[in-house]
C-alpha positions in Angstrom: 73.5 123.1 125.2 76.5 120.7 125.3 78.8 120.6 128.2 82.0 119.6 126.3 84.0 120.9 123.4 86.0 118.3 121.4 88.6 119.7 118.8 89.7 117.5 115.7 91.7 118.4 112.7 89.2 118.0 109.8 85.3 118.6 109.4 84.7 115.1 108.1 86.3 113.5 111.3 84.4 116.0 113.4 81.2 114.8 111.9 82.0 111.0 112.3 83.2 111.6 116.0 80.2 113.9 116.6 77.8 111.0 115.8 79.4 108.7 118.1 79.7 111.0 121.3 76.0 112.4 121.0 74.5 115.7 122.3 76.7 116.2 125.4 79.7 117.1 123.0 80.3 119.7 120.5 82.8 118.6 118.0 84.6 121.3 115.8 87.6 121.3 113.4 91.0 123.2 113.7 91.6 122.7 110.1 95.2 121.3 111.0 98.0 123.5 112.5 97.1 126.9 114.1 100.6 128.2 114.7 103.9 127.6 112.7 107.1 129.1 112.2 107.0 132.3 110.0 107.0 132.1 106.3 109.8 134.5 105.4 112.0 134.5 108.6 114.0 131.7 110.1 111.9 131.8 113.3 114.4 129.9 115.4 116.9 131.7 117.8 119.9 129.6 117.2 121.9 131.5 119.8 119.3 130.7 122.5 118.8 126.9 122.6 117.3 126.9 119.3 113.8 128.3 120.6 111.3 128.4 117.9 109.3 131.6 117.3 105.9 130.6 116.5 103.3 132.8 114.8 99.6 132.5 114.1 99.1 131.3 110.6 97.2 134.2 108.9 94.6 132.0 107.3 93.6 130.6 110.8 93.3 133.9 112.8 89.3 133.9 112.1 89.1 130.0 113.2 91.1 131.0 116.5 88.3 133.4 117.2 85.6 131.0 116.5 87.1 128.3 118.7 87.5 130.8 121.6 83.7 131.4 121.2 83.0 127.6 121.0 84.8 127.2 124.4 82.8 129.5 126.3 80.5 127.9 128.9 82.0 124.4 128.3 82.7 122.4 131.4 85.7 120.5 129.7 87.7 120.8 126.5 89.2 117.7 124.8 91.7 117.7 122.1 91.1 114.7 119.7 93.8 115.2 117.0 95.6 112.3 115.3 97.7 109.9 117.4 101.0 110.8 116.2 103.7 113.6 116.9 102.0 115.8 114.5 98.6 115.3 116.1 100.1 115.8 119.5 101.8 119.1 118.4 98.6 120.5 116.8 96.8 119.7 119.9 99.4 121.4 122.1 99.4 124.4 120.0 95.7 124.7 120.3 95.9 124.3 124.1 98.7 127.0 124.4 97.2 129.5 122.0 93.7 129.3 122.2 92.6 127.8 125.6 95.6 128.7 127.8 94.9 128.4 131.4 91.8 126.1 130.8 91.3 122.6 131.6 92.3 120.9 128.3 92.7 117.1 128.0 94.2 115.0 125.4 92.3 112.1 123.8 93.9 109.6 121.5 92.5 106.6 119.7 93.7 104.6 116.5 90.1 103.9 115.2 86.9 105.9 115.1 84.6 103.4 116.6 82.2 103.7 119.5 84.2 101.5 121.7 87.6 102.9 120.8 86.4 106.6 121.2 84.7 105.8 124.5 87.7 104.1 125.9 89.9 107.0 124.9 87.6 109.6 126.6 87.5 107.6 129.8 91.3 107.6 129.9 91.8 111.3 128.8 95.4 112.4 129.5 97.7 115.4 130.0 99.8 116.2 126.7 102.8 114.1 126.1 105.9 116.6 126.6 108.4 114.1 124.9 106.2 113.7 121.7 105.9 117.5 121.3 109.6 117.9 121.8 110.3 115.4 119.1 108.0 117.2 116.7 109.4 120.6 117.6 113.0 119.1 116.9 112.0 117.9 113.5 110.3 121.2 112.7 113.3 123.2 113.7 115.8 121.0 112.1 114.0 120.9 108.7 113.6 124.8 109.1 117.2 125.2 109.7 118.3 123.1 106.6 115.6 124.5 104.3 116.1 128.1 105.1 119.8 128.2 104.8 120.3 125.9 101.8 117.5 127.2 99.6 119.1 130.7 99.0 122.3 128.8 98.2 120.5 127.2 95.3 119.2 130.7 94.3 122.6 131.9 94.3 123.9 129.1 92.0 120.8 128.2 89.8 117.7 130.0 90.2 115.4 131.8 92.6 112.4 129.7 93.9 114.2 126.5 94.4 114.1 124.7 97.6 116.1 122.1 99.6 114.9 119.9 102.5 116.7 117.5 105.0 114.8 114.4 103.9 113.6 115.3 100.3 117.3 116.1 99.3 118.2 112.5 100.5 115.4 111.0 98.4 116.5 113.1 95.3 119.9 111.8 95.9 118.7 108.2 95.7 116.7 108.9 92.5 119.6 110.7 90.7 122.3 108.1 91.7 119.9 105.4 90.4 119.5 107.3 87.0 123.1 107.5 86.7 123.5 103.8 87.3 121.0 103.4 84.5 122.9 105.9 82.1 126.2 104.2 82.8 124.8 100.5 82.2 126.1 98.7 79.2 123.8 95.6 78.4 125.6 92.2 77.7 124.0 89.6 75.3 123.3 86.1 76.6 121.3 83.1 75.3 119.2 80.6 77.2 118.3 77.2 75.8 114.9 75.5 76.8 114.0 71.9 76.2 110.2 71.0 75.5 110.1 67.5 76.9 107.3 64.7 77.3 107.0 61.2 78.2 107.7 58.9 75.2 104.3 58.3 73.0 102.4 60.8 75.2 102.4 64.5 74.4 100.2 67.4 74.8 99.0 67.9 78.3 102.1 66.2 79.7 104.7 68.5 77.8 106.9 70.4 80.1 110.0 72.7 79.8 113.6 72.3 81.1 116.3 74.8 81.1 119.8 74.2 80.3 121.9 75.0 83.5 125.2 73.3 83.1 127.7 72.1 80.3 130.4 69.7 81.5 129.5 70.4 85.2 130.1 74.3 84.8 127.3 76.9 84.7 126.0 77.5 81.1 127.3 80.6 79.7 126.2 81.2 76.2 127.1 84.5 74.7 126.3 84.4 71.0 123.6 83.2 68.6 126.1 81.1 66.8 127.2 79.4 70.1 123.5 78.8 71.1 122.8 77.3 67.6 125.9 75.1 67.8 124.5 73.6 71.1 121.0 73.1 69.6 122.4 71.2 66.8 124.6 69.1 68.9 121.6 68.2 71.2 119.0 67.2 68.6 120.1 63.7 68.6 120.9 63.4 72.2 119.1 61.2 74.7 117.4 63.0 77.4 117.4 60.9 80.8 115.8 61.7 84.3 118.9 62.0 86.4 117.3 63.1 89.8 113.9 64.1 91.2 113.8 66.1 94.2 110.2 67.0 95.8 109.9 69.3 98.9 106.8 70.8 100.6 107.1 74.5 100.8 105.1 77.1 102.7 104.3 80.7 102.0 103.4 82.5 105.0 100.7 85.2 105.5 101.8 88.8 104.9 101.6 91.1 108.0 98.8 93.6 107.9 99.4 97.0 106.3 101.6 99.6 107.9 101.8 103.0 105.8 104.8 102.0 103.8 103.4 98.5 102.7 100.1 99.9 102.0 101.6 102.6 99.7 103.8 99.9 97.9 100.9 97.4 97.5 98.5 100.2 96.2 101.1 101.2 93.7 101.7 97.3 92.6 98.0 96.2 92.5 96.1 99.6 91.9 98.6 101.8 90.3 97.9 104.5 92.8 100.9 106.9 93.7 101.8 107.5 97.3 99.7 110.9 97.7 96.6 109.3 96.2 96.9 106.3 98.4 97.2 108.5 101.7 94.2 110.7 100.4 92.0 107.7 100.0 93.0 106.2 103.1 92.4 109.3 105.1 88.9 109.4 103.6 88.2 105.7 104.8 89.5 106.8 108.2 87.8 110.0 108.8 84.4 108.7 107.7 82.2 108.0 104.8 78.3 108.6 104.5 76.5 105.3 104.7 73.1 106.8 104.3 70.9 108.9 106.5 73.7 111.3 107.1 75.5 108.7 109.2 79.3 108.7 108.7 81.4 105.6 109.5 85.1 105.2 109.8 86.1 102.1 107.9 89.8 101.7 108.7 92.2 102.3 111.6 94.7 105.4 111.5 96.5 105.2 108.3 100.0 106.7 109.5 101.7 104.0 111.4 104.8 101.8 111.3 103.6 99.2 113.8 102.0 95.7 112.6 100.4 95.2 115.9 96.8 94.3 116.3 94.3 95.0 119.2 93.3 91.7 121.1 89.8 92.5 120.4 90.1 92.9 116.6 92.3 89.5 116.6 89.1 87.9 118.2 86.9 89.2 115.6 89.0 88.2 112.6 89.6 84.7 113.9 85.9 84.2 114.4 85.2 85.5 110.9 88.0 83.4 109.2 86.5 80.3 111.0 82.9 81.0 109.9 83.8 82.1 106.2 86.7 80.0 105.3 86.4 77.1 107.8 88.6 76.0 110.8 91.2 74.5 108.6 92.3 78.0 107.6 92.8 79.2 111.2 96.2 78.8 112.9 96.1 77.4 116.3 97.2 80.8 117.7 97.1 84.3 116.3 100.0 85.1 114.0 102.5 87.7 115.5 104.5 89.9 113.2 107.7 91.7 114.2 108.0 95.4 114.1 111.1 97.2 113.2 113.2 98.9 115.9 111.8 102.6 115.4 108.3 101.4 115.2 105.9 103.1 117.8 104.5 99.9 119.4 101.4 101.8 120.8 100.2 102.3 117.3 98.4 99.7 115.4 98.5 98.3 111.9 96.0 99.5 109.2 93.0 97.3 109.3 89.2 97.4 108.8 87.4 99.1 112.0 84.7 96.5 111.6 85.3 93.1 110.2 81.5 92.8 109.6 81.7 95.5 107.0 82.9 93.6 103.9 83.9 95.3 100.8 80.9 93.8 99.1 78.6 95.3 101.6 80.0 98.9 101.4 80.2 99.0 97.4 77.3 101.3 97.3 78.5 103.9 99.7 82.3 104.0 98.4 83.7 105.8 95.4 85.6 103.2 92.9 89.0 104.2 94.4 87.8 104.1 98.1 86.4 100.5 97.4 89.4 99.3 95.8 91.8 100.5 98.6 89.3 99.2 101.3 89.2 95.7 99.8 93.1 95.7 99.7 93.2 96.7 103.3 90.4 94.3 104.3 91.6 91.2 102.4 95.3 91.8 103.6 94.0 92.0 107.1 91.9 88.7 106.8 95.0 87.0 105.2 97.3 88.0 108.0 95.6 85.7 110.5 95.3 82.8 108.2 97.4 79.5 107.9 100.3 79.5 105.2 99.6 78.3 101.7 101.4 74.9 101.0 103.0 73.9 97.7 104.7 70.7 96.6 107.8 71.8 94.6 109.4 69.5 92.2 112.8 69.8 90.7 114.0 67.4 88.0 117.6 67.1 86.7 117.8 65.9 83.2 120.9 64.7 81.5 121.8 64.9 77.7 125.4 63.6 77.9 127.5 66.7 79.2 124.5 69.0 79.2 122.4 69.2 82.4 118.8 70.5 82.2 116.7 71.5 85.1 112.9 71.6 85.3 111.0 73.4 88.1 107.3 73.1 88.9 105.0 73.6 91.8 101.7 72.2 92.7 99.3 74.0 95.2 98.3 71.6 98.3 96.5 74.0 100.4 95.3 77.5 99.6 95.8 79.0 103.0 95.6 82.8 103.2 95.5 82.8 99.4 91.9 82.2 99.6 91.7 85.8 100.9 94.5 87.4 99.4 96.2 87.5 95.9 93.5 85.1 94.8 92.0 86.8 91.4 94.2 89.8 91.2 95.7 89.0 87.8 95.5 92.5 86.5 97.4 94.0 89.4 100.0 91.7 90.2 103.4 92.9 91.0 106.5 91.5 89.3 107.5 89.1 91.8 104.1 87.4 91.6 104.1 87.5 87.9 107.5 85.7 87.9 106.3 83.1 90.2 103.2 82.4 88.0 105.5 82.2 85.0 107.5 79.6 86.7 104.4 77.2 87.2 105.5 74.2 85.3 103.3 71.1 85.3 105.6 68.2 85.5 104.1 64.7 84.9 105.0 61.7 87.1 108.7 60.8 86.4 111.0 58.0 87.5 114.8 58.2 88.0 116.5 56.8 84.8 113.5 57.4 82.6 114.2 58.3 78.9 112.2 61.5 77.8 111.0 62.5 74.4 112.4 65.8 73.0 109.8 67.7 71.2 111.5 71.1 70.8 114.7 73.2 71.6 114.2 76.8 71.9 117.2 79.1 72.0 116.2 82.6 73.3 118.2 85.8 73.3 118.5 88.1 76.3 120.3 91.2 77.6 121.3 92.0 81.1 119.1 94.7 82.4 120.0 98.1 84.2 118.4 98.7 87.6 114.7 99.9 87.4 114.0 103.4 88.1 112.2 104.0 91.4 108.4 104.0 91.4 106.6 105.5 94.4 106.5 102.0 95.7 110.1 101.2 95.5 111.3 104.7 96.6 109.0 104.3 99.8 110.7 100.8 100.3 114.1 102.2 100.0 113.5 105.0 102.4 111.9 102.7 104.9 114.7 100.2 104.5 117.3 103.0 104.9 115.4 104.4 108.0 114.8 107.8 106.3 111.6 109.6 107.0 108.6 108.2 108.8 105.1 107.2 107.9 103.8 110.7 107.6 106.7 111.9 105.2 106.7 109.5 102.5 104.0 110.9 100.3 104.9 114.5 101.0 108.6 113.8 100.0 107.6 112.4 96.6 104.9 115.1 96.0 107.6 118.0 96.9 110.1 116.7 94.4 107.6 116.5 91.7 106.2 120.0 92.6 109.7 121.5 92.5 110.4 119.8 89.1 113.2 117.9 90.3 111.6 114.7 89.4 108.9 113.8 87.0 106.6 110.8 87.2 106.6 109.3 83.7 104.5 105.9 83.2 104.5 105.6 87.0 108.4 106.0 87.5 110.3 108.8 88.9 112.7 110.3 86.3 115.2 113.1 87.5 115.0 116.3 85.6 118.1 118.2 84.4 117.3 120.6 87.4 117.0 117.9 89.8 120.6 116.7 88.7 122.0 120.1 89.1 120.3 120.7 92.6 121.6 117.2 93.7 125.1 117.8 92.5 125.4 121.2 94.2 124.1 119.8 97.6 126.6 116.6 97.3 129.4 118.8 96.5 128.9 121.3 99.4 126.8 119.4 101.8 127.9 115.7 101.5 127.1 114.7 105.1 123.8 116.5 105.3 122.3 114.4 102.5 124.2 111.2 103.4 121.8 108.4 103.8 123.2 106.9 106.9 123.8 110.4 108.7 119.9 111.1 107.6 118.8 107.9 109.3 120.8 108.6 112.3 119.0 111.8 112.7 115.7 110.0 112.4 116.8 107.7 115.3 117.8 110.6 117.4 114.4 112.2 116.9 112.8 109.1 118.0 115.0 108.9 121.0 113.7 112.4 121.9 110.1 111.1 121.8 111.2 108.2 124.1 112.9 110.6 126.6 116.4 109.3 126.0 117.8 112.4 124.3 117.2 116.1 124.8 116.0 118.2 121.6 118.7 120.9 122.3 121.5 118.6 122.4 120.5 117.0 119.2 120.1 120.3 117.4 123.4 121.7 118.8 125.4 118.6 117.6 123.8 119.1 114.2 124.2 122.9 113.8 127.9 123.2 114.5 129.2 121.2 111.5 126.3 122.4 109.3 127.2 126.1 110.0 130.8 125.4 109.1 129.9 123.8 105.7 127.3 126.6 105.3 129.9 129.5 105.6 132.2 127.8 103.2 129.5 127.3 100.6 128.5 130.8 100.7 132.0 132.1 100.4 132.8 129.7 97.5 129.4 129.1 95.4 129.3 131.0 92.3 126.5 131.5 89.7 126.3 129.0 87.0 126.2 130.7 83.8 125.7 129.0 80.5 126.2 131.0 77.3 124.6 130.2 74.1 125.5 131.0 70.4 122.0 132.8 70.2 122.4 136.6 70.0 120.0 139.1 71.5 118.3 141.1 68.7 117.9 144.2 71.0 121.2 144.7 72.4 123.5 142.4 70.6 124.9 140.5 73.6 124.7 136.4 73.7 121.7 135.0 75.5 122.4 132.6 78.4 120.3 129.8 80.0 118.4 130.7 83.1 116.0 128.8 85.3 112.6 130.1 86.3 109.3 128.7 87.8 108.3 127.3 84.4 111.5 125.6 83.6 114.6 126.6 81.4 114.5 129.8 79.2 116.8 132.2 77.4 117.7 135.5 79.0 119.8 138.3 77.8 123.4 138.4 79.4 122.9 142.1 79.6 120.2 141.8 82.1 119.0 143.9 84.1 120.0 146.7 81.4 118.3 144.5 78.8 115.4 142.2 79.8 115.0 140.5 76.6 114.2 136.7 77.0 112.7 133.8 74.9 111.6 130.3 75.3 113.8 127.3 74.7 111.9 125.5 72.0 111.8 121.6 71.4 112.7 122.0 67.9 109.3 120.4 66.8 107.2 122.6 64.5 103.6 123.6 65.5 101.5 121.1 63.6 99.0 124.0 62.9 99.0 124.8 59.2 101.0 127.9 58.2 101.7 128.7 61.9 105.5 128.8 61.7 106.0 128.5 65.5 107.7 125.7 67.4 106.5 123.7 70.5 107.7 124.9 73.7 107.5 123.0 77.1 105.3 125.0 79.4 104.0 124.2 83.0 100.6 124.6 84.4 98.9 123.4 87.9 98.0 120.3 86.0 101.5 119.5 85.2 103.6 120.0 81.9 102.4 120.4 78.3 103.7 121.7 75.0 102.5 124.8 73.6 103.2 127.0 70.5 105.7 129.7 70.6 103.4 132.0 68.6 100.8 132.0 71.6 98.7 133.7 72.1 98.2 134.0 68.2 98.3 130.3 68.0 96.7 128.4 70.9 97.8 124.8 70.0 98.8 122.7 73.1 99.5 119.1 73.6 100.2 116.7 76.7 102.9 114.8 74.4 105.3 116.1 71.8 104.1 115.3 68.4 106.4 113.8 65.9 107.9 116.4 63.6 106.8 116.1 60.1 110.3 117.0 58.7 
C-alpha cells in the first residue's frame, strides 16, 4: 500500500504524475474546485469585511467522501494543483474542507517531467496565503459585480442575461470598434506604379517603383482622371536613378510563447480560437499516451505571462541548435526577453518539456490539432534562442522630372531564426508577414545617374479601410496591452460573450449582436467607471499587489464597493424596462405585440402578458424553400450555435446553417 496521497485537478494529469512518482504515491483527481460561492445567493458578507461564504459544490460531494477515504492510512498528503492563483486556491480548499487538521503540503511545478516533479516534492511547502487572498479577492469582486448588475439587465432587457467585471469591458471594446466601422466613410485614392528595367535588359531584372512625391510634396491622387493625367504625362519622361541607399537590417528572434502570444499565433497560423488553443495546450501539458499506457507531458504550464526559461532548458536547446543548425545559428550568450511589469517571474514561458521530442517524432501519438500546436510551440522555442535573421535592404529614388518614384527591395543574407520558425508556413501567414512578402522586390544592380527603361505604368484604385473587427487574436492582444484580465481569463472571456449571444464569431471575427449593443449601452450609461478600461486595469494591478503582499484584500474591496453601491442604488431607482411596440396585433386579445428577449433571442410577445400569453417568432422574411410549405425561416439557437428553421415546425423540419436567398 502506498504511503503518500497526491491530489491534482484532472484524471489525465493524475495518470501522468503517477507514472513518474511510482508505487509509493497514490495520485487522485479533485476534478477542479471543491467549494465555491453559492449559485443563487450573493455568498459575500459585505458588512463583515466581505467575508466569502463558501459551500460545497453539489456535484463534488461524492468526490469529497472518496478523497477522505483515499487519505486514510497515508503518512503524508500533497496537493499538486496548477502553479497559479487558481491552483493555489483549489489546493487550499481541499486542505480546509477535506483534510482539515492533517499535515498537507503544497507542491508546485511548471512542467511534468521526472526532474521537475522530483525537485518539487523535495521542496514541498506550506500554502501561499497571499496567492489565496488574491484569488479570493478576484472571486469576491467578480461575484459582487455579476450578482448586482445581472438583475439590472433582467429589469431593463430580459431575464437570464449576465454582466461581468472583465467580460463587460471586453464587450465594450468590441462594440466601440463596431461603431467605428459603422461610422467610417471610405475615401478614394489612387497609386501609380512604374515597372522599370535596365535598358535593353528585360524580364528577370524588371522591378517596380511607386510614385511617392510630386514637386517635392507627397503624391495625393484622388480621382481616376487625375491618375490618368499623370500617367499620360509620364509616358514620355526619362526615368533616372537619383539615389541608392543600402542598409543591413536584423530581424530578431521572437520571445518564447506566453499565453496571450500563443493564442494570437495559433489564431493567425492555425485558425484556432482562444478556447480551442487552451484546450489543446492543456492536453499537451497534462500528458498524451505514447504507447504502452505511458503518458508523457510535452509542454510546460500553458497559463503564464512570463517569458523566462529555466537554465537547464536553455542549455538543452542551445546544444540542440548547435547540433541541428550549426554553431553559426547560436548567439554567444542566451537571448533574454523582458517581461511586462505584472508578469509572475516565478513562472516559465510555454516551451517543450523535452527538446529531444521533436514534432516529427511525436506525430504518431498526437491528434492533428495537437501536432500542429505542438509544432508551433516547439519551433517558436527553438527560434527564441537563435541568432537574428539578416537582410540587405535597398531603397532607390528614381526621378522623372518633377515626379519622384521609390523602389524598395530586400535580400536575405543570413537565415538566422527563420531556419526554425516562419520558414515554410505560407498557408498560415499572418497579415504582417504577408505584407512583408509582398514588398520583396528584387532590384538589379544600379548606379547613380543611370537611365532606366519604362516598361509599364500601372494606376490602381484604392479606398481607405475602416479598422478591422476584433478576432480572438487581436482581442487578446488588446486586453493584454490594456492590462485587462490575466492568462487564465482570456479564453473564458470570449467564450462567455459568445455563450450569452452578446457577440458572434463570423468567419473568425467577433461581431456584436443587437443584444450586445443594448447590454453595453446600459452598462456604459449607468456604470461608466466599472467598465472603464483604465479602471479595470487598475483593479487587476491591485489584485496582483495583494498577491505580492503589498495590499490587503479587504482594503481593495472596500475602496471598490462604496462608489459601486452608489451607482447601483441610482440605477435601481432609475432603470425602466425597455418596451418596443410593433404594428402587429395579437389575434387572441387585440393588443399590439411587443419585442422581447429570451434565451433563444428576440421574439414577439403580447403586450397583454401575463393575462394573454400569446407569442410568435420574428421571422427573417425569407420563405421556406420546401415546396408548398408557406412558412418563413426563423433564427433559432441550439447547443451547436445558431441556425435557421421553418416557422411551421414541427410540420416542416427544414433547417439551414445559413440563410438561403429568397426566390422572390
